[in-house]
Each structure stands twice: as structure tokens, then as C-alpha cells.
N, C-alpha and C positions, 0 to 999 in steps of 0.2 A: 469423494476425498473431503476429510473432515477439517476443522481448522487447524488442529494440531499437526496433521501432515502437509497442509498448505503452509502452517507457518514455519516448519522444519525446512521445507522447500525454499521457502523465501529466505530465511537465513544462510542458505546455501549461497545464495547468489547475490546476497545484498551488497549495495556499493554504498561509502560511506565518505563523507566529506566534513572536516571541523570548519565552519565558517568563521571568518575573523569578526564579521558584522553582518547585518541585515543584507546589505547589498550584494556582498559576498555570496550569500546564502541564496538569494534570488536569481543572481547570475549563474551558478552552479546548478540550481534546479532547473532552471531554463534551459541548458546547454544539455543538462542530462537528458530531460524530456524531449527535446527536439533530436537527439542522437538515437532515440528508439523510433523502431517502426511504427507505422499506424496500428499493426496488429498487437504489437506489445503494449503499446497505451492502452487499447482497447481492453484487453486481458487484463489489465491492473485496474482500468475501472471498474471491469465485471466483478473483479476479486474483492475489492472495496465496498462494493454494493452488496454483495454476499455476505462478508462479513458483519455489515450495517444491519441487514435484514436478521441475522443469526443473534446479535446482540440485543436487537430490539425484541425479539421472541422471548430470551431468556429473562429480559427485564419485565415482560409481560407476565410469565410463569411467575416470578418472585412475589410480584403484586397480588397475585389469588392466593 
């Protein structure tokens, strides 16, 4: 699955919150991630790492 497909899937299940201030944002973020299963947290981390690697590869190609 490519980045476009993953992005589309992520948009379908995204959960948002408009924070009043930084404390509110941190509290919401902590509550959100603590409500996720370990598998869901790991899956999110792996997806982030994959996206970062793809960005790095594209940057290297542009430099050449």
C-alpha cells in the first residue's frame, strides 16, 4: 500500500480535537493514545517510520 492509499485510509478514521491551549492539547493527546491498544500504537509508530523513510528517499533523489 502506497502513501496515497495510507493517507486516504487515515483520513477515514482520523479523530480531531481543537485545543484551547497547550495543556488541553497535551491532556487530549495523552488520553487519546492511552485509549488505544498496544497494537494500534505500534501500528501508528510503524506507519510514521515508513512515511519518514519514504520522505528521506525522495529527498535524496531530488538532490541527485
